[in-house]
C-alpha positions in Angstrom: 0.0 0.0 0.0 2.8 2.4 0.9 4.6 1.7 -2.4 1.4 2.3 -4.3 1.0 5.6 -2.6 4.5 6.6 -3.5 4.0 5.6 -7.2 0.8 7.6 -7.3 2.5 10.7 -5.8 5.3 10.4 -8.3 2.9 10.2 -11.2 1.0 13.3 -10.1 4.2 15.2 -9.5 5.4 14.1 -13.0 2.2 15.7 -14.4 2.7 18.9 -12.3 6.2 19.5 -13.5 5.3 19.8 -17.2 4.6 23.6 -17.0 8.0 24.0 -15.2 9.7 22.0 -17.9 8.2 24.3 -20.6 9.4 27.3 -18.7 12.9 25.8 -18.4 12.9 25.2 -22.2 12.2 28.9 -22.7 14.9 29.9 -20.2 17.4 27.8 -22.2 16.8 29.8 -25.3 17.4 33.2 -23.6 20.1 32.5 -21.0 21.6 29.2 -22.0 21.3 25.7 -20.5 23.6 26.2 -17.5 21.9 29.3 -16.2 18.5 27.9 -17.1 19.2 24.8 -15.0 20.4 26.8 -12.0 17.3 29.0 -12.2 15.1 25.9 -12.2 17.0 24.3 -9.3 16.9 27.4 -7.2 13.2 27.8 -7.7 12.6 24.1 -6.9 14.7 24.4 -3.7 12.0 26.6 -2.1 9.2 24.0 -2.4 8.3 23.0 1.2 7.1 19.8 2.8 6.8 16.2 1.5 5.2 17.5 -1.7 8.2 19.7 -2.3 10.5 16.7 -2.1 8.5 14.7 -4.6 8.2 17.7 -7.0 12.0 18.4 -6.8 12.8 14.7 -7.6 10.3 14.7 -10.5 11.6 18.0 -12.0 15.4 17.6 -11.4 15.2 13.9 -12.3 14.5 15.0 -15.9 17.2 17.7 -16.0 20.3 16.0 -14.4 22.4 13.1 -15.7 20.9 10.5 -13.3 18.3 10.5 -10.5 17.8 7.1 -8.9 14.8 5.8 -7.1 13.7 7.1 -3.7 16.1 10.1 -3.8 15.3 12.9 -1.3 16.5 16.4 -1.8 15.4 18.5 1.2 14.2 22.1 1.4 16.7 24.8 0.5 19.2 22.5 -1.2 20.5 23.5 -4.7 22.1 21.5 -7.5 24.3 23.9 -9.5 25.3 21.7 -12.4 23.4 19.4 -14.7 26.2 16.8 -14.5 24.9 15.3 -11.3 24.3 11.6 -10.6 22.4 10.6 -7.5 22.0 6.8 -7.1 19.1 5.0 -5.4 18.2 5.9 -1.9 20.4 9.0 -1.7 19.4 11.6 1.0 20.4 15.2 0.7 19.6 17.3 3.8 18.5 21.0 4.0 20.5 23.9 2.6 23.1 21.8 0.8 25.0 22.8 -2.3 26.0 20.2 -4.8 28.0 20.9 -7.9 29.4 18.4 -10.4 29.0 15.4 -8.2 28.4 11.6 -8.4 26.8 10.1 -5.2 26.5 6.3 -4.7 23.4 4.4 -3.4 22.2 4.8 0.2 24.5 7.7 1.0 23.3 10.3 3.5 24.3 13.9 3.1 23.4 15.9 6.2 22.4 19.6 6.4 24.5 22.5 5.2 27.0 20.3 3.3 28.9 21.9 0.3 30.2 19.7 -2.4 31.3 22.0 -5.2 32.9 21.0 -8.5 36.4 20.5 -7.1 38.9 22.9 -5.5 40.2 24.7 -8.6 37.1 26.4 -10.0 39.0 29.7 -9.9 42.5 30.3 -11.1 44.8 32.2 -8.7 48.2 32.0 -10.4 48.3 35.5 -11.9 48.4 38.6 -9.8 47.8 41.0 -12.6 44.4 39.6 -13.3 41.5 39.4 -10.8 40.6 35.9 -9.6 37.2 36.1 -11.1 38.7 36.6 -14.6 41.1 33.7 -14.4 40.2 30.3 -15.9 39.4 27.5 -13.5 38.9 23.8 -13.7 35.7 21.9 -12.9 36.0 18.4 -11.6 33.4 15.7 -10.8 33.5 14.8 -7.1 32.7 11.1 -6.4 31.0 10.1 -3.2 30.7 6.3 -2.7 27.8 4.3 -1.6 26.7 3.8 2.0 28.5 7.0 3.2 27.5 9.5 5.8 28.6 13.1 5.2 28.2 15.1 8.4 26.6 18.5 8.8 28.4 21.6 7.5 31.2 19.6 5.8 32.9 20.8 2.7 34.0 18.0 0.3 36.6 18.9 -2.3 38.0 15.4 -3.1 36.6 11.9 -3.7 35.2 9.8 -0.9 35.1 6.0 -1.2 32.4 3.5 -0.3 31.2 3.0 3.3 32.9 6.2 4.6 32.0 8.6 7.4 32.9 12.3 7.2 32.5 14.0 10.6 30.5 17.2 11.0 32.3 20.4 10.0 35.1 18.6 8.2 36.9 19.9 5.1 37.9 17.0 2.8 40.9 18.1 0.6 42.4 14.6 0.0 40.8 11.4 -1.3 39.2 9.3 1.4 39.6 5.5 1.1 36.9 2.9 1.6 35.6 2.4 5.2 37.6 5.3 6.6 36.2 7.7 9.2 37.7 11.2 8.7 37.3 14.5 10.6 38.8 17.9 11.0 40.1 20.8 8.8 41.8 19.5 6.8 40.2 16.1 7.3 42.4 13.3 8.6 41.7 9.6 9.3 40.3 9.1 12.8 38.9 5.6 12.4 37.9 2.6 10.3 34.4 1.3 10.1 35.6 -2.2 9.7 37.1 -2.1 13.2 33.6 -1.2 14.5 31.8 -4.0 12.7 30.0 -6.4 15.1 30.5 -10.2 15.0 28.1 -12.0 12.7 24.6 -12.1 14.2 25.5 -9.6 16.9 24.1 -6.1 17.5 25.3 -3.2 15.5 26.9 -0.6 17.8 26.6 3.1 17.1 29.8 5.0 16.4 30.7 7.4 19.3 29.8 11.0 18.6 33.3 12.1 19.4 34.5 10.2 16.3 31.9 10.9 13.7 30.4 14.2 14.7 26.7 15.1 14.5 24.4 14.3 11.7 
C-alpha cells in the first residue's frame, strides 16, 4: 500500500512538472542551458514539505544526468550543475549545495553540506588579473555508496564507499573505503571495519566524538 501511494504521488508530480519544464525550455533559449538549469534548481529548492520533495525529484530527475529511485533532496538544497548523478536511496539534507558530483546508493548527506565542483574552480596563479577573470577547472567529485557526510562539511575530493565524514570537516584529499575522517583539513580518525559487530551480533553506534553530529 505504501509503495502504491509513492507511485501515485510520483505520477501526479510528474504531471505537475510539465509547465515547469516548458518554462525551463524557454529559459534555455534566452540564458543558455547552465543558467536555465540553475534557475530551475533554485526555484525548486523553495518548495516545502513532502510534496516539495516529490516535486523536486520529479523535476530535477529530468534535468540532471541521473536521478535514482527514492532520492530525497530536502528544502533549501540547490544543485548547481546538470552533470549530477544521484543513485538509489540518496538523501540530501537541508541547505546543501551540490556541484558536479556523483553520489552512490544509500548515502546520507546531512544539512548545510557543500560539495562544489572541485577545489580549482577559480585560477589564482596570476596577480595582474582578478581571480574572477582567471580560468578554472571543474571536476566531478565522487562520493561512494553507503556513506555519511556530516553537517556543514565541505567535500573537495573523492570519498570511497562506506565512509563517514565528521560534521564540520573539510575534505581536501581522497578518502579511502571504510575510513572515518574529521577535521580541517580532514584526517583519518577511524575505520568502520574495526567497529563491525560479530556475525549475528548487535550493530553498535559509532561514538559522537568520532563521527560528529548528523
